[in-house]
C-alpha positions as CSV (number, residue, x, y, z in Angstrom):
1,M,23.9,165.3,343.8
2,A,26.2,162.1,342.9
3,K,25.5,158.7,343.9
4,Q,27.2,157.4,347.0
5,E,29.5,154.8,345.9
6,T,29.4,151.0,347.0
7,T,31.8,150.2,349.4
8,C,33.7,146.7,350.8
9,D,32.2,147.3,354.4
10,D,28.7,148.0,352.6
11,I,29.2,144.4,350.9
12,L,30.7,142.6,353.7
13,K,27.8,144.3,356.3
14,E,25.0,142.7,353.9
15,L,26.3,139.8,353.7
16,R,26.8,139.4,357.6
17,A,23.0,139.9,357.5
18,K,22.5,137.3,355.0
19,Q,20.7,140.0,352.4
20,Y,21.9,138.5,349.4
21,R,21.7,139.8,345.9
22,P,21.5,137.9,342.7
23,V,24.9,139.4,341.3
24,Y,27.9,141.0,342.4
25,Y,29.8,142.5,339.6
26,L,33.7,142.9,341.3
27,M,36.4,145.0,339.3
28,G,38.8,146.5,339.8
29,E,43.2,147.1,340.0
30,E,43.2,146.1,343.8
31,S,42.4,142.2,343.7
32,Y,42.8,142.5,347.6
33,Y,38.9,143.6,348.2
34,I,38.0,141.6,345.7
35,D,39.0,138.6,347.0
36,L,38.0,139.3,350.3
37,I,34.0,139.1,349.0
38,S,33.8,136.8,346.6
39,D,36.1,134.4,349.8
40,Y,33.6,135.6,352.1
41,I,30.4,134.0,349.8
42,V,32.1,131.3,348.9
43,D,33.2,130.3,352.7
44,N,29.7,131.6,354.5
45,V,26.3,131.4,352.1
46,L,26.8,127.1,351.9
47,T,27.3,125.0,354.5
48,D,29.9,122.1,353.2
49,T,26.7,119.9,352.6
50,E,25.3,122.4,349.8
51,K,28.6,123.3,348.3
52,E,29.0,119.6,347.0
53,F,26.0,120.4,344.4
54,N,25.3,123.8,344.4
55,L,28.9,125.8,344.4
56,T,30.6,126.3,340.8
57,V,34.0,127.8,340.7
58,V,35.1,128.7,337.1
59,Y,37.8,131.1,335.2
60,G,36.9,133.4,332.2
61,A,39.6,131.9,329.7
62,D,37.6,128.5,330.1
63,V,34.3,129.3,329.3
64,D,31.9,131.4,327.2
65,I,29.0,134.4,328.7
66,A,26.6,131.4,327.7
67,T,28.3,128.8,329.5
68,V,28.1,131.7,332.7
69,I,24.5,132.1,332.2
70,N,23.5,128.5,331.6
71,A,24.7,127.6,335.4
72,A,23.5,130.8,336.8
73,K,19.9,129.2,335.3
74,R,20.0,126.2,337.2
75,Y,18.3,125.5,340.5
76,P,19.7,125.0,343.5
77,M,20.0,121.0,344.5
78,M,18.5,120.3,347.9
79,S,19.3,123.9,349.1
80,E,17.7,127.3,349.3
81,R,20.7,129.0,346.9
82,Q,23.1,127.7,344.6
83,V,27.2,129.8,344.2
84,V,28.5,130.5,340.6
85,V,31.9,131.8,341.0
86,V,33.7,133.0,337.9
87,K,37.3,134.2,338.2
88,E,39.4,135.9,336.7
89,A,35.8,137.2,334.4
90,Q,37.7,140.2,332.2
91,A,38.9,137.3,329.7
92,I,34.8,136.8,328.9
93,R,34.3,138.1,325.2
94,N,30.7,139.6,324.8
95,M,29.9,140.2,328.4
96,E,27.2,142.5,327.3
97,E,25.1,139.2,326.6
98,L,24.8,139.1,330.5
99,S,22.1,141.6,329.9
100,Y,19.9,138.7,328.6
101,Y,20.1,137.0,332.2
102,L,20.3,140.2,334.1
103,Q,16.4,140.6,332.7
104,K,14.6,138.3,335.3
105,P,17.9,136.8,337.4
106,L,17.3,133.4,339.6
107,N,16.7,134.5,343.3
108,S,18.2,131.5,344.1
109,T,21.1,132.0,342.4
110,I,24.0,133.8,343.6
111,L,26.4,134.9,340.3
112,V,30.0,136.4,341.5
113,L,31.9,137.9,338.8
114,C,35.8,138.7,339.6
115,H,37.0,141.5,337.3
116,K,40.8,141.9,338.1
117,H,42.8,144.7,336.7
118,G,40.5,146.9,335.0
119,V,37.1,148.0,335.5
120,L,33.4,148.1,333.4
121,D,32.2,150.6,331.3
122,R,30.3,152.6,333.8
123,R,29.0,154.7,330.5
124,K,27.4,151.2,329.0
125,K,24.0,149.8,329.5
126,L,25.2,146.6,330.9
127,A,26.8,148.4,333.7
128,A,23.1,149.8,334.9
129,E,21.5,146.9,334.6
130,I,24.3,144.9,337.2
131,E,23.1,147.8,339.7
132,K,20.0,148.0,339.4
133,V,19.2,144.2,340.4
134,G,22.8,143.4,342.2
135,V,26.1,144.9,343.3
136,L,28.7,146.7,341.3
137,F,31.7,147.2,343.4
138,E,34.8,149.2,341.9
139,S,38.2,147.8,343.9
140,K,40.6,150.6,343.5
141,K,44.1,151.1,344.7
142,V,45.0,152.2,347.7
143,K,46.6,155.9,348.0
144,D,50.2,155.8,349.9
145,A,48.3,158.3,351.9
146,Q,45.4,156.0,352.6
147,L,48.0,152.9,353.8
148,P,48.5,154.0,357.7
149,A,44.8,154.5,358.4
150,F,44.2,151.0,357.1
151,I,46.6,148.9,358.7
152,T,46.1,150.4,362.0
153,S,42.0,149.7,361.5
154,Y,43.3,145.6,360.3
155,M,45.7,145.5,363.2
156,K,42.9,146.7,365.6
157,R,40.5,144.6,364.4
158,K,43.3,141.8,365.4
159,G,43.6,143.3,368.7
160,V,46.9,145.5,367.9
161,D,48.2,148.6,368.7
162,L,50.8,149.6,366.2
163,D,53.0,152.6,366.6
164,P,52.3,155.3,364.8
165,K,56.1,155.3,363.3
166,A,56.2,151.5,362.9
167,T,53.0,151.8,360.7
168,S,54.6,154.3,358.5
169,M,57.7,152.4,358.6
170,L,55.6,149.0,357.2
171,A,53.4,151.4,354.7
172,D,57.1,152.3,352.9
173,F,58.4,149.2,353.3
174,V,55.7,147.6,351.6
175,G,53.7,149.4,349.6
176,T,50.1,149.9,348.3
177,D,49.7,145.9,347.2
178,L,47.1,144.9,350.0
179,S,47.5,141.0,349.8
180,R,50.9,141.6,350.2
181,L,50.4,144.1,353.1
182,T,48.2,141.9,354.6
183,G,50.6,139.3,354.5
184,E,52.9,140.9,356.1
185,L,50.8,142.4,358.9
186,E,49.7,138.0,360.2
187,K,53.4,137.5,360.1
188,L,53.9,140.2,362.5
189,I,50.9,139.1,364.4
190,C,52.7,135.3,365.3
191,K,56.0,137.7,365.7
192,I,54.1,139.7,368.9
193,Y,53.2,135.6,370.0
194,E,57.0,134.5,370.1
195,D,58.2,137.8,371.5
196,N,56.3,137.7,374.5
197,A,57.9,134.1,374.9
198,L,60.9,135.7,374.7
199,G,60.2,138.3,377.1
200,K,60.3,141.1,374.9
201,L,56.9,141.6,375.0
202,P,54.8,143.3,378.6
203,D,52.7,141.0,379.9
204,A,49.7,143.3,380.2
205,R,49.8,144.1,376.2
206,Y,50.0,140.1,375.6
207,K,47.1,139.5,378.1
208,A,45.3,141.8,376.1
209,L,45.9,140.0,372.6
210,D,45.8,136.8,374.0
211,A,41.9,137.7,375.2
212,Q,41.3,138.7,371.9
213,Y,42.5,135.8,370.6
214,A,40.6,133.4,373.3
215,K,37.2,135.1,372.1
216,E,38.5,134.2,368.2
217,Q,39.2,130.4,369.2
218,D,36.0,129.8,371.1
219,A,34.3,131.1,367.8
220,L,36.2,128.8,365.8
221,E,35.3,125.9,368.4
222,I,31.6,126.5,367.2
223,E,32.1,126.7,363.8
224,I,34.6,123.1,364.1
225,A,31.2,121.9,366.1
226,E,28.8,123.4,363.2
227,L,31.3,121.8,360.4
228,E,31.3,118.5,362.2
229,K,27.3,118.5,362.3
230,A,27.4,119.7,358.4
231,V,29.4,116.6,357.3
232,T,27.3,114.3,359.5
233,G,24.2,115.8,357.6
234,Y,26.3,115.5,354.4
235,E,27.1,112.0,354.5
236,Q,23.7,111.4,355.0
237,S,22.7,113.2,352.0
238,Q,24.5,111.6,350.2
239,K,23.7,108.1,351.2
240,S,20.1,108.9,350.6
241,A,20.5,110.6,347.0
242,E,22.7,106.9,345.9
243,K,18.8,105.4,347.4
244,F,16.7,108.0,345.2
245,I,19.3,107.2,342.0
246,A,19.1,103.5,342.6
247,L,15.3,103.7,342.7
248,I,15.0,105.6,339.7
249,D,17.3,103.2,337.8
250,K,15.3,100.9,339.7
251,Y,12.1,102.2,337.2
252,E,14.0,103.4,334.7
253,N,11.8,101.8,331.5
254,F,8.2,101.6,332.9
255,D,4.6,101.1,330.4
256,T,2.7,101.6,333.8
257,L,2.8,104.1,337.1
258,T,1.4,101.8,339.1
259,N,0.5,102.6,343.6
260,T,3.7,100.3,344.5
261,M,6.1,102.7,342.4
262,L,4.5,106.2,344.1
263,N,4.9,104.6,347.4
264,E,8.1,103.7,346.8
265,F,9.4,107.5,345.5
266,V,6.8,109.5,347.4
267,E,7.1,109.9,351.3
268,K,3.9,112.4,351.5
269,I,1.6,115.0,350.2
270,L,0.6,117.9,352.1
271,V,-2.6,119.5,351.4
272,H,-3.5,123.0,352.9
273,E,-5.9,124.7,353.3
274,R,-7.2,127.5,350.1
275,A,-5.8,130.9,351.1
276,R,-9.2,132.4,351.4
277,K,-11.8,129.8,352.2
278,G,-15.3,130.0,350.2
279,S,-13.2,131.6,347.5
280,Q,-13.7,131.0,343.7
281,D,-10.2,133.1,342.5
282,T,-7.8,131.6,345.1
283,T,-4.5,129.5,345.4
284,Q,-4.1,126.0,347.7
285,E,-0.8,125.3,348.1
286,I,-0.2,121.5,347.7
287,E,3.9,120.0,349.1
288,I,5.3,117.0,347.7
289,Y,7.8,115.3,349.7
290,F,9.8,112.7,348.0
291,N,11.4,109.4,350.0
292,F,15.6,110.4,350.5
293,L,15.0,113.9,348.7
294,G,12.5,115.6,351.0
295,R,10.6,118.6,349.5
296,Y,10.1,119.0,345.5
297,I,9.4,122.2,344.4
298,P,9.1,122.2,340.4
299,P,11.3,125.0,338.6
300,S,8.2,126.3,337.3
301,L,6.7,126.9,341.0
302,Q,10.2,128.1,341.9
303,P,9.8,132.4,342.6
304,V,10.5,134.6,339.9
305,P,11.6,138.0,340.2
306,L,8.7,140.9,339.1
307,T,9.7,143.9,338.2
308,P,8.2,146.9,339.8
309,E,5.3,147.4,337.8
310,E,4.5,144.0,338.1
311,Q,4.7,143.9,341.7
312,E,2.0,146.9,341.3
313,E,-0.2,144.8,339.6
314,L,-0.1,141.8,341.3
315,R,-0.8,143.7,344.4
316,K,-3.6,145.4,343.2
317,R,-5.0,142.1,341.9
318,E,-4.4,140.1,345.7
319,E,-6.2,143.6,346.8
320,R,-9.2,143.2,345.1
321,K,-9.4,139.7,346.1
322,D,-9.0,140.3,349.7
323,R,-11.9,142.6,349.3
324,L,-13.9,140.9,347.2
325,H,-13.9,137.5,349.9
326,Q,-14.6,140.4,352.8
327,N,-17.7,140.6,351.4
328,Y,-18.8,137.1,350.7
329,L,-17.5,136.7,354.3
330,K,-20.1,139.1,355.4
331,R,-22.7,138.3,353.2
332,K,-23.0,134.2,354.5
333,A,-22.5,135.8,358.0
334,S,-25.6,137.7,357.5
335,G,-27.5,135.1,355.4
336,A,-28.0,137.0,352.3
337,Q,-25.5,134.6,350.6
338,K,-27.5,132.0,351.3
339,Q,-31.0,133.3,350.0
340,Y,-28.9,134.8,346.7
341,E,-27.3,131.1,346.3
342,D,-30.7,129.1,347.0
343,K,-32.8,131.9,344.5
344,I,-29.7,130.6,341.5
345,K,-30.1,127.2,342.4
346,A,-34.2,127.5,341.7
347,K,-33.5,129.9,338.7
348,K,-31.0,126.7,337.3
349,K,-34.0,124.6,338.3
350,A,-36.8,126.0,336.5
351,E,-34.1,126.6,333.4
352,M,-33.3,122.8,333.7
353,D,-37.2,121.8,334.0
354,A,-38.4,123.8,331.0
355,K,-35.7,122.7,329.2
356,K,-36.7,119.0,330.3
357,A,-40.3,119.6,329.4
358,L,-39.5,121.3,325.8
359,I,-37.6,118.0,324.9
360,R,-40.2,116.1,325.8
361,A,-42.9,117.6,324.2
362,E,-40.8,117.4,321.4
363,D,-40.5,113.1,322.1
364,M,-44.1,113.2,322.0
365,K,-44.5,115.0,318.6
366,K,-42.7,112.9,317.2
367,G,-44.2,109.2,318.6
368,V,-41.1,108.7,320.5
369,F,-41.6,108.9,324.2
370,S,-45.6,108.7,325.6
371,T,-47.1,108.8,328.8
372,I,-48.6,105.9,330.7
373,G,-51.9,107.3,330.2
374,Q,-51.7,107.7,326.6
375,L,-50.7,103.9,326.3
376,P,-53.8,101.7,324.6
377,K,-56.3,100.0,327.5
378,E,-56.7,96.5,327.0
379,E,-58.4,94.3,328.9
380,P,-57.1,91.1,331.0
381,R,-57.1,87.7,329.5
382,K,-57.6,84.3,330.6
383,G,-54.6,81.4,329.6
384,S,-55.1,78.1,328.2
385,I,-52.7,75.2,329.9
386,A,-52.1,72.5,327.2
387,A,-53.4,68.4,328.7
388,S,-50.0,67.7,328.4
389,A,-48.6,70.2,330.8
390,A,-51.3,69.9,332.9
391,V,-50.6,66.1,333.4
């Protein structure tokens, strides 16, 4: 059975649900869907504050694949994710070298490659590797017979019902260029409002359209409030970043790390309980919060994507740890663990005492060590005081 191809709606549905993939390779002859998906990622994944440090947009003619990979390997700054968009990716040479990055892509990076007016050869290894970890989407040209359905669907989402005859005429006039077609449809929607103002559109139809756009207006007002909040957050983050940079400049050159320096850099350190109390083989989370920046996670501790085999091995290892830990808790509750620990302590003490006795015996044999009983006995002697001292 042939594999079902991913559609634009499938991708947008995942994105709206905040289900992100590490790589999106968008290709094909139809630019409309490629722009629709890439614009949605740019507009919605990051806040305006996060975009300042975590949004990178480059053009294929200006970069090579090594530059793209290095950008994708960076970790986000004060954000959960970063977005790297490569427009006109068809201009990049040696695209197959992207395979090195696809072996272990960063989950904190969303890499979007826009390959217009052409497609990647699906028979090659690179296409299979992209599909394994991300999305390989082909934006195909819409056929003439599909245009009326596209127009009807687009206008319904805008709250407008078009006559089938008008739909066919519009499709014949504009053609299969979806970018141009959607532009014409937006002009048509604006014209509807003008017609109502001139009395050419029935009030009932206008009310239905007005209700639809009122709903969108409410959504826009909510979005504006969120953007204003984001701007305030960005301004605060910018001030914090400037203060932190000034702190770095202050201690650019130093010989000894002092408590004063630590207090200026570190806001707090949170030490969590061990994941498994009483277990020697366990983890313990420690959070470090820097002044002005917040929590810091070293690159070495960033989550790394695992292969299915590594995930299965990790699952088995964790199950064994849990099983051993549960057995330990049972022994502790019954008192068997204390008996075992006392036995081990007694055994270690006996071994240590035996070693001490052996070392003492060797020292006594060499004359280095003697007990008080072996020291020679001497009678107490009376002291005499000189005449001059007595006076």
